[in-house]
C-alpha positions as CSV (number, residue, x, y, z in Angstrom):
1,M,19.8,-17.8,15.8
2,D,17.7,-18.8,18.8
3,S,14.2,-20.1,18.4
4,S,12.4,-17.1,19.9
5,L,14.2,-14.8,17.4
6,K,13.2,-17.1,14.5
7,T,9.6,-17.3,15.8
8,G,9.4,-13.5,16.0
9,L,11.0,-12.9,12.6
10,C,8.8,-15.4,10.8
11,F,5.6,-14.2,12.6
12,G,6.4,-10.6,11.6
13,L,7.3,-11.3,8.0
14,T,4.2,-13.4,7.5
15,S,1.9,-11.0,9.1
16,G,3.4,-8.0,7.4
17,T,3.2,-9.6,4.0
18,I,-0.4,-10.7,4.2
19,T,-1.5,-7.4,5.7
20,T,0.3,-5.3,3.2
21,L,-1.0,-7.3,0.2
22,G,-4.5,-7.0,1.5
23,L,-4.2,-3.3,2.0
24,M,-2.7,-2.8,-1.4
25,A,-5.5,-4.7,-3.1
26,G,-8.2,-2.9,-1.2
27,L,-6.9,0.6,-1.7
28,E,-6.1,0.1,-5.4
29,S,-9.6,-1.3,-6.1
30,G,-11.2,1.4,-4.0
31,T,-9.3,4.5,-5.1
32,G,-7.1,3.7,-8.1
33,S,-4.6,6.2,-6.8
34,R,-0.9,5.2,-6.5
35,L,-0.4,8.0,-3.9
36,V,-3.1,6.6,-1.7
37,V,-1.7,3.1,-2.0
38,L,1.8,4.3,-1.1
39,G,0.5,6.3,1.9
40,G,-1.4,3.2,3.1
41,I,1.7,1.0,2.8
42,I,3.8,3.4,4.9
43,T,1.0,3.7,7.5
44,I,0.4,0.0,7.8
45,A,4.1,-0.7,8.0
46,I,4.4,1.4,11.1
47,A,1.2,0.3,12.7
48,D,1.7,-3.4,12.0
49,A,5.3,-3.3,13.3
50,F,4.0,-1.8,16.6
51,S,1.2,-4.3,16.9
52,D,3.4,-7.3,16.2
53,A,6.0,-6.0,18.7
54,L,3.3,-5.6,21.4
55,G,1.8,-9.0,20.6
56,I,5.1,-10.8,20.9
57,H,5.9,-8.8,24.1
58,I,2.6,-9.7,25.8
59,S,2.8,-13.3,24.8
């Protein structure tokens, strides 16, 4: 595996994990609804993937 692929993979996994955990904690404490938390996770997964891809592309 080349270094740019490792960098992108590690960056994406770290960013996705931290973002998703923060979103889950915030939505759970704010709403208490499992459906809202699940919807938020799906939304942030798509949005975070696009933002990470664009950030790596630009850099």
